[in-house]
matplotlib code that plots the C-alpha trace (Angstrom):
import matplotlib.pyplot as plt

x = [-64.2, -67.9, -69.5, -69.0, -67.9, -71.2, -73.2, -73.2, -72.8, -74.5, -72.2, -69.2, -70.1, -70.5, -67.0, -65.6, -67.4, -66.3, -62.7, -62.7, -63.9, -61.2, -58.1, -58.8, -58.4, -57.9, -55.1, -54.3, -57.3, -56.3, -55.6, -59.0, -61.1, -59.4, -60.0, -63.8, -65.7, -67.9, -71.5, -74.1, -76.7, -80.0, -82.1, -84.5, -88.0, -88.7, -91.3, -92.9, -95.9, -95.7, -94.8, -97.3, -94.6, -91.5, -89.2, -89.9, -87.9, -86.6, -82.9, -82.3, -83.5, -81.3, -79.5, -76.4, -76.9, -73.9, -73.5, -70.5, -69.2, -66.3, -64.7, -66.0, -68.2, -71.1, -71.0, -70.3, -73.3, -75.7, -74.1, -74.6, -78.3, -78.7, -77.0, -79.2, -82.4, -81.0, -80.3, -83.8, -85.8, -83.4, -85.0, -88.6, -91.2, -91.1, -87.4, -84.9, -82.1, -78.8, -75.5, -74.3, -71.2, -70.1, -67.7, -65.3, -63.6, -61.3, -58.4, -58.0, -59.9, -61.8, -63.2, -66.4, -64.8, -65.9, -69.5, -70.4, -69.2, -66.8, -64.6, -61.8, -61.1, -59.0, -60.3, -59.6, -56.1, -55.7, -57.3, -59.1, -62.5, -62.1, -63.5, -66.7, -66.3, -69.3, -67.1, -65.5, -68.7, -68.4, -64.7, -65.5, -67.9, -65.4, -62.8, -65.3, -66.8, -63.3, -61.8, -64.6, -66.4, -70.1, -72.4, -75.7, -76.7, -78.2, -76.9, -78.8, -76.8, -77.8, -76.6, -75.9, -79.0, -81.3, -83.5, -85.3, -88.9, -89.9, -88.3, -87.3, -88.1, -86.2, -88.0, -86.0, -87.2, -84.4, -82.3, -84.7, -83.1, -85.4, -84.7, -86.3, -87.4, -86.1, -88.2, -85.1, -83.3, -84.7, -82.5, -84.9, -84.7, -80.9, -80.6, -77.8, -75.7, -76.7, -75.7, -72.1, -72.0, -74.9, -74.7, -77.7, -76.7, -77.2, -80.9, -83.3, -82.5, -85.6, -83.5, -81.7, -83.8, -84.6, -82.6, -79.4, -77.4, -79.2, -81.5, -81.1, -81.4, -79.5, -77.9, -74.3, -73.0, -74.8, -73.3, -69.8, -70.2, -71.8, -69.5, -66.4, -68.5, -70.2, -66.8, -65.6, -68.7, -68.7, -65.1, -65.8, -68.9, -66.9, -64.3, -66.9, -67.6, -71.1, -72.1, -70.6, -72.3, -75.7, -75.8, -74.0, -74.4, -76.5, -73.8, -72.8, -76.5, -76.8, -73.6, -75.0, -78.2, -76.2, -73.8, -76.8, -78.3, -75.0, -75.2, -78.8, -80.1, -83.4, -84.8, -88.2, -89.2, -90.5, -92.0, -92.7, -89.0, -88.4, -90.0, -88.3, -89.8, -91.0, -92.2, -93.7, -96.1, -96.9, -94.8, -97.5, -96.2, -92.7, -89.6, -86.8, -86.9, -84.4, -83.7, -81.7, -84.0, -84.2, -87.5, -88.4, -91.7, -93.2, -94.9, -98.3, -96.9, -96.6, -93.6, -91.2, -88.9, -86.2, -86.3, -85.0, -88.1, -88.9, -88.7, -86.3, -84.4, -81.7, -78.8, -76.5, -77.0, -74.7, -71.7, -69.2, -70.9, -73.9, -77.4, -78.1, -80.3, -84.0, -84.6, -87.7, -90.7, -92.3, -95.2, -98.8, -99.8, -96.4, -96.7, -96.4, -93.2, -91.3, -92.6, -91.6, -88.1, -87.4, -88.8, -86.6, -83.5, -84.3, -84.7, -81.4, -79.4, -81.0, -79.9, -76.5, -73.8, -71.4, -73.5, -72.1, -68.5, -67.7, -68.9, -67.1, -63.9]
y = [12.6, 12.3, 15.6, 19.0, 21.9, 23.7, 20.9, 22.6, 21.4, 18.0, 17.1, 18.3, 15.8, 13.1, 13.8, 13.6, 10.3, 8.7, 9.9, 8.8, 5.3, 5.2, 6.4, 4.6, 1.1, 0.7, 2.8, 0.1, 1.2, 4.8, 5.2, 3.9, 5.7, 9.1, 9.0, 8.6, 11.3, 13.5, 14.7, 16.3, 14.0, 15.5, 14.3, 11.9, 11.1, 7.6, 6.2, 2.9, 3.1, 1.7, 4.4, 5.4, 5.3, 3.2, 2.5, 0.1, 0.2, 3.7, 3.8, 6.6, 4.2, 1.2, -0.3, -2.4, -5.8, -6.4, -9.4, -10.1, -13.7, -15.9, -18.7, -21.4, -24.1, -23.1, -19.6, -20.6, -22.8, -20.2, -17.4, -19.5, -20.0, -16.4, -15.3, -17.7, -16.1, -12.6, -13.3, -14.8, -11.8, -8.9, -7.8, -8.6, -5.7, -3.6, -4.4, -1.7, -4.3, -3.2, -4.9, -7.6, -8.0, -10.7, -8.9, -11.7, -10.9, -14.0, -11.9, -14.1, -15.3, -18.5, -20.9, -19.0, -15.8, -16.7, -17.6, -14.8, -11.1, -10.8, -8.2, -9.5, -7.5, -8.3, -9.8, -8.0, -8.6, -11.9, -12.1, -8.8, -10.5, -12.6, -15.6, -13.6, -13.7, -11.3, -8.4, -8.7, -7.4, -3.7, -3.8, -5.4, -2.6, 0.1, -1.4, -2.1, 1.4, 2.9, 0.9, -0.2, 1.6, 1.5, 3.0, 2.9, 5.6, 3.1, -0.2, -3.2, -4.9, -8.6, -11.9, -15.4, -16.9, -14.5, -15.7, -13.2, -14.5, -11.6, -8.6, -6.1, -2.4, 0.3, 0.6, 3.6, 7.1, 9.5, 9.9, 7.6, 4.1, 1.1, -1.6, -4.7, -4.6, -7.6, -8.6, -9.5, -6.1, -4.1, -1.0, 0.5, -2.6, -2.3, 1.4, 1.0, -0.7, 1.4, 4.5, 3.4, 4.0, 6.4, 9.1, 11.0, 14.3, 12.5, 11.9, 9.3, 5.6, 5.3, 6.9, 3.6, 1.5, -2.2, -3.3, -4.9, -3.9, -6.4, -6.2, -2.4, -0.3, 2.9, 5.7, 5.0, 8.3, 7.5, 4.1, 5.5, 7.7, 5.2, 2.2, 3.4, 4.2, 0.9, -0.8, 1.1, 0.6, -3.2, -3.5, -1.5, -3.5, -6.7, -5.3, -4.5, -7.7, -6.7, -5.7, -8.8, -11.1, -9.4, -9.0, -12.2, -13.2, -10.1, -7.6, -6.5, -5.8, -3.5, -1.8, -0.9, 0.4, 2.5, 3.8, 4.9, 6.8, 8.5, 9.9, 10.9, 8.4, 6.7, 3.8, 3.2, -0.1, -2.4, -5.6, -6.6, -6.5, -10.1, -13.3, -15.8, -19.4, -21.2, -18.2, -16.4, -19.1, -17.3, -15.6, -13.0, -9.7, -10.2, -9.8, -11.7, -15.1, -15.5, -19.1, -18.5, -20.7, -24.5, -25.9, -29.1, -30.9, -34.3, -36.2, -34.7, -31.3, -30.1, -27.8, -29.4, -26.5, -27.2, -30.8, -32.5, -33.3, -36.3, -33.9, -31.0, -28.3, -26.5, -24.8, -25.8, -29.4, -28.5, -26.9, -29.1, -29.5, -28.2, -29.7, -32.4, -31.9, -32.7, -32.3, -34.0, -31.7, -31.1, -33.3, -32.1, -29.3, -27.5, -23.7, -22.4, -20.5, -23.6, -25.4, -22.4, -22.4, -26.0, -25.7, -22.6, -24.4, -27.4, -25.2, -23.5, -26.7, -28.3, -25.5, -24.3, -26.0, -28.1, -27.9, -31.2, -30.5, -26.8, -25.9, -28.9, -27.8]
z = [-52.5, -51.6, -52.4, -53.9, -51.8, -52.1, -50.5, -47.0, -43.5, -43.8, -46.7, -44.7, -42.0, -44.6, -46.0, -42.5, -41.8, -45.1, -44.7, -41.1, -42.1, -44.7, -42.9, -39.7, -41.1, -44.9, -46.3, -48.9, -50.9, -51.0, -54.7, -55.8, -53.2, -53.8, -57.5, -57.2, -59.0, -57.0, -58.0, -56.0, -54.4, -53.3, -50.4, -52.0, -50.9, -49.6, -51.9, -51.4, -53.8, -57.3, -59.8, -62.4, -65.1, -65.4, -68.3, -71.1, -74.3, -73.8, -74.7, -72.1, -69.4, -70.3, -67.4, -67.3, -65.7, -63.3, -61.0, -58.8, -58.9, -58.2, -60.2, -57.8, -59.5, -57.2, -58.5, -62.1, -62.7, -61.2, -63.4, -66.5, -65.8, -64.9, -68.2, -70.2, -69.0, -69.4, -73.1, -73.5, -72.1, -72.8, -76.1, -75.3, -75.2, -72.0, -71.4, -70.4, -70.0, -71.5, -71.6, -69.1, -67.1, -64.7, -62.3, -61.5, -58.2, -58.2, -59.6, -62.7, -65.7, -65.6, -68.2, -68.8, -70.2, -73.7, -72.7, -70.3, -70.7, -67.8, -66.1, -63.8, -60.6, -57.6, -54.4, -51.1, -49.8, -48.2, -44.7, -45.0, -45.7, -42.5, -44.4, -45.3, -49.1, -49.6, -48.5, -51.9, -53.5, -52.7, -53.5, -56.9, -57.7, -56.7, -59.1, -62.0, -61.8, -61.8, -64.7, -67.0, -69.8, -69.0, -71.6, -69.7, -67.3, -64.9, -63.3, -62.0, -59.2, -59.5, -58.1, -59.7, -58.1, -59.9, -62.8, -65.0, -65.2, -67.5, -69.2, -66.6, -67.1, -65.4, -62.0, -60.9, -61.5, -62.1, -58.9, -57.1, -57.2, -56.9, -54.4, -53.0, -49.3, -47.4, -44.4, -42.3, -42.8, -39.9, -39.2, -36.7, -34.5, -34.4, -33.7, -31.2, -33.8, -36.8, -34.8, -34.8, -38.5, -39.1, -36.3, -35.1, -36.9, -40.2, -39.5, -38.1, -38.4, -40.6, -43.3, -43.6, -46.1, -45.4, -48.4, -49.6, -52.7, -54.8, -56.6, -57.0, -60.1, -59.6, -61.6, -62.3, -60.8, -57.5, -57.3, -58.1, -55.0, -52.7, -53.4, -51.6, -48.5, -48.8, -48.9, -45.8, -43.8, -44.6, -43.4, -40.2, -39.5, -39.8, -37.5, -34.8, -32.8, -31.8, -35.3, -36.9, -34.4, -34.8, -38.6, -39.6, -43.2, -44.0, -42.7, -46.2, -47.0, -43.9, -45.0, -48.4, -46.7, -44.3, -47.0, -49.1, -46.2, -45.5, -49.0, -48.6, -51.1, -50.5, -52.5, -53.9, -52.3, -55.0, -53.7, -57.3, -58.0, -56.9, -55.5, -53.3, -53.3, -51.4, -49.3, -52.4, -53.8, -57.0, -59.7, -60.4, -61.7, -60.2, -62.4, -60.8, -59.1, -56.3, -55.3, -52.2, -50.0, -50.0, -51.2, -49.3, -49.7, -48.9, -51.6, -50.6, -51.7, -48.1, -47.2, -44.7, -44.3, -41.8, -42.7, -45.8, -47.9, -50.0, -52.9, -52.7, -54.7, -52.8, -54.6, -51.7, -52.9, -55.8, -54.1, -56.1, -59.4, -61.4, -61.0, -63.5, -66.5, -66.3, -62.6, -61.4, -61.1, -57.6, -56.6, -57.1, -54.7, -54.6, -55.3, -58.8, -57.9, -57.1, -60.2, -62.3, -60.7, -61.6, -65.1, -65.7, -64.4, -66.6, -69.7, -69.1, -68.5, -71.6, -73.8, -72.4, -74.5, -72.5, -69.3, -67.8, -68.7, -68.9, -65.4, -63.9, -65.6]

ax = plt.figure().add_subplot(projection="3d")
ax.plot(x, y, z, "-o")
ax.set_aspect("equal")
plt.show()
């Protein structure tokens, strides 16, 4: 169920859309979807300016940090570094960070259960993800929200390759979730595709925010309502050849943006939420460092992106084992953000017990 009966015509259309998505293709998820609680969602303003007030030590504004992960070594070592920095900054001034959960969607416990607070959920049934493992993310949130006891009123959706560079306040404002605007998420440029999942009667395509699900700080009840729709839209997008080909590895991000719009939810776009080296050269006032891109430089400190550098840090270099301790620092002239990244990885690996053995296990 997506909305209360008194929400009117637009909500009736939303119910039909969501149920249509569901019954058309994914009956196996019936029990979870039908049991979702329903709360009224107002039409939210789309705010891009920085708020005058955010959280900062207020217990009512605490958010639960939730990241989805697998038991693959590649995911494990990133999760360990992420959790190390969460613990370090959680209780600093101006933090609204609450408890932490690694939502493990491998269907079974792994060797990090005692180190990182974890909640095991099932992966999608075999073959349903079409080899696109990220489709397990919305299904993981549907299960976790349904089964877990979550004390905080807000949730931060995070990823293993996030590092907290400073304590994070609650950037959301009430029913206004906070999200990071990605330059490559451009709903308006793909209106023909977006309209397959967000019909004209729901509003203009500009209602679909240029975001993914992470990082997002959102009220728990809103995420409870959005998540089943996010799952269904993700699966339908993957089923549609044109959409799958166009959106590729960011398909699930578009699905979250569309699902939010279907529920009338607009996000505050916070550019200070996150930085992504090497493209963001300075840490500045950003809160999360996202090391998704490879950092390649020559010994003169010049970026050689697209070409393996004489010095490099790329998480994909460590698919089968964690990075070693004490990585070499970049050469002089490399941006502060890249230097900061390597130093933070080195600090974590130097202080996490069993770094060289537990992750490889």
